[in-house]
C-alpha positions, -999 to 999 in steps of 0.1 A, spaced: -477 -232 357 -446 -247 342 -424 -272 360 -392 -258 371 -371 -279 346 -393 -261 318 -384 -229 334 -350 -233 334 -348 -248 299 -367 -217 287 -343 -192 306 -312 -210 290 -328 -211 254 -338 -174 255 -306 -163 269 -284 -183 243 -306 -164 214 -303 -131 231 -267 -136 237 -257 -149 203 -276 -123 185 -255 -95 204 -223 -114 199 -232 -115 161 -239 -79 157 -218 -58 179 -229 -26 163 -262 -33 176 -249 -39 210 -222 -13 212 -246 13 230 -224 19 258 -202 47 260 -187 50 293 -161 35 316 -190 12 327 -192 -4 295 -183 -42 305 -211 -43 338 -213 -78 357 -248 -80 344 -250 -82 307 -278 -69 283 -285 -105 275 -293 -110 309 -316 -80 311 -335 -87 281 -338 -126 289 -357 -116 321 -380 -90 303 -387 -118 277 -397 -144 302 -426 -125 315 -451 -145 293 -434 -177 306 -440 -167 343 -475 -155 336 -466 -124 355 -488 -89 348 -458 -67 349 -421 -62 345 -416 -56 381 -435 -88 391 -412 -106 367 -380 -91 381 -392 -101 415 -401 -136 404 -364 -141 391 -349 -124 422 -369 -149 444 -373 -179 427 -341 -179 400 -315 -161 415 -290 -190 409 -296 -183 373 -288 -145 378 -261 -146 406 -251 -107 396 -289 -94 393 -287 -56 396 -317 -36 414 -349 -34 399 -344 5 392 -311 -4 376 -324 -33 358 -356 -14 341 -336 16 334 -311 -7 313 -342 -24 297 -356 7 285 -322 19 271 -321 -18 253 -357 -12 236 -343 -8 202 -324 -41 206 -358 -59 216 -373 -49 184 -344 -64 161 -348 -95 183 -382 -98 173 -376 -96 138 -345 -120 140 -367 -146 155 -393 -142 131 -369 -151 103 -358 -181 122 -390 -195 134 -420 -199 109 -447 -177 120 -483 -173 110 -488 -153 78 -492 -124 102 -486 -114 136 -492 -84 158 -473 -66 182 -491 -45 208 -482 -22 235 -507 -28 261 -520 4 279 -550 7 302 -579 24 283 -596 47 309 -632 38 314 -642 65 338 -628 99 356 -596 97 372 -615 102 406 -631 67 402 -600 48 396 -597 33 427 -630 18 426 -632 11 388 -614 -17 368 -593 -8 337 -599 -23 305 
């Protein structure tokens, strides 16, 4: 497990990277078309929480959100509800893909890297899901 100082540093680094990218690419970030296009809880904060899932070692985005809400609330004083956060994260999905490309251009990576969308692979009939683990 990482120390509190390392987590705070990682939060700041990820947030700055995302915020700078959104500031440099205003057309990419201009997906809002309503009276609430300047929310208190920014898109950079939404994406930062999601990207911290690996640092926290959380199995799900919900656990990541809960970890932030309980342990890092001072870093996100205007944290919205989980339902609003996950809805905004889904709306920001194309931006997350662009951030991965941007990060790959700035950070030397191995010659190949793969992005996987992890979904459970059913190993049995649905009636047995409560008794059998998914791969």
